[in-house]
N, C-alpha and C positions, 0 to 999 in steps of 0.2 A: 366530713371534709370534702370539699369540691376538688375534683381532679380535672385538669385541662387537657383537651385533645390536642395532639400535635400532628396528626395525620388526617388526610381527607377520609371521610366516611366512605366505605365501599359502596353503599347503596343510598341513593336519594330517590324520592318518588319521581322526580321529573328529569333527572340527569344522573349519569353514572361516571364514576372514576374507578375503573377496574383494572388499570394497568399496574401490576405489582412492582415493576421496575422503576417507573417514574412516580415518585411520591412527592407530596408538597415540600417536605424538608429538603429533598434532593434538588428540586427546582429552585427553591429560595436560596439554599447555600451555594448552588452553582452560580446564580446571579450575583450573590455577595462576593464569591471568589473572583469572578470576572471583574467586578468593580474594584476590588482590592488590587488585583494584578495591574489593571489599567492605571490606577493611581501611582503605584510603585514605578511602573514603566515611564509614566509622564515625568515623575521626579527624576529618574535616572537620565532620561533623554534631555530634559532642560538643564539640569544641574551638572551632571557629569560630562555628557557629550557637548552640551551647549557652552561649556567653559572654553572649548577650542574656538568656537565662532567668536565669542565675546573677546577672547584674548587676541585673536587675529585682527579683529576690527579695531580694538584699542591700540594695537601696534601699527595700524595703518597699512596692513598687508592686503591691498586691494587690486593688485595686478601681478603678473608673473615676475616683473622686475623687482617688486618689493616683497616677494615671498620670503617667509622665514620658516625655520624648523620649529618643531614643537618645543625643543629645548630652549630656543631663543624666546619663546613666549612665556617661559617660566612654568610650563605644564609638563609633567612627566609623560613620556610617550608610552603609556600603558597599551597593552595589546588590544583591549576592547575599544579604546578610543581610535587607535590607528586603523583597526579593522573597519570601523564605521566610516572612516574617511576614505579608505582605499576601495572598499567594496561598494557595490551598488546598493547603498542604503540611503536613508533620508539625509544624513549628514553630508554624503558625497554630492548631493545636489548643490550644496552651497560652498563647501570647502574643496578646492582643486589643488592638484599637485603640479607645481611649475616645472619640475625636472624629472619626469617619469623615467626617462632613459638612463639617467645617472644613478637612480636609486633602485631600479628594478633588480630583484633577486632572480637569477636564472633558475627555473624550475628543474628539479631532478627529472631524469628520464622516466616517463610513465610506462607502465606495462601495457602490452597490447590489449589485455582484457579491460583495463581501466579506460583506455582511449575509446575502445568499442562501446563500453558501458555509457560513457559520457556522450558519445555521439548518438547512440540509440535513444537515450532519454533526453536529448537536447540540453544537456547540462553544460553550461559555459564555465570553464575554469577561470577563476579570477587571477590576475597577475599579483605577485607578491612584491612588496616594496620594503626597503630598509627604513624603519621609522626615524632613525637618527640622521639619515642623509636627505630625506624628503623635505622639500621646501613647499610650504602651504600658503594659500591665499584665499580670500573670499572675493570673487569678482564684484566690482563696484555696482554692476546692474542688479546683483542679487543681495547686496549688503543690507538694505533696509528690510527686505523680506526675511533674511536670516536673523537680523537683530530682533524683529518682532516674534519670530517663531521660537527663538532660543533665549528670550528674556527670562530673568530669574523671578520677576515679579509674580506673586500669586502661587509660586511652587516652592514651598518649604517643607521640610520634614514634618513640622508641626501641623501644617495644613493637610498633608497626606494622612497623618495619624488621626486627626480629628474626623476627616472624611470617612476613613475606614471604621472608626469607632461608631460614627453615626449610622453607617450602613449596617453594622452589626446589630445595633439596637433596632433598626427598622426590620431587619431579617427576623429577629427573635419575636418582635411584636406581630409581624405578618404570619409567622408559623403558628403563633398562639391564637390569632384572631380570625384568620381566613376560614377555618372550619365552621366557626359560629356564623359568620356572614353567609356562607353557603347554605347552612341549615335555615337561616332566616329567609334567604331568597327562595329556597325550596318550599318553605311553608307558605310564603306569599303567593307563589305560583299555584300551589295546591288550593289555597283559599279562593283565588280568582277562578280556578277551574271548577270549583264546586258551587259557585254562585249561580 
């Protein structure tokens, strides 16, 4: 019965891989995990957060005078969506708050320690807004860019699942095949050295 190697050989004649912490499976599964996380975050960003942009554009909220609340768009004001709009995130580049003074929630008094900590590490405290009172809009000059960035085309749950599945297959094949390829390369190098 033939058994397959799943780790790099510790010794080759022409090169070595002697780091016990970084093995081939760890490297390949790390790349796979990064790919999977990136796919899930792209889906979340375009589908979940992008719904705000698409809804505001559809309702014609393109200036402060035409700004509407999330409730008026038909979208529930979930904390994650509203946090992405209010804080300095990718979504806040496109979606603006028309009435920040009216919907700002006054912060509770901070302790001297917290103020000093934030000042020392240059941490800027974000203002908090009431999601139900905030009127949102997408500025006309950023509308086309926002529509292109947050389009739903090409980003479906099925696409993400297929991409992750394909990446899994590639990872398994790579783990199984790379040790043999390295042995082949080592043999070829040895053969040319002995000529």
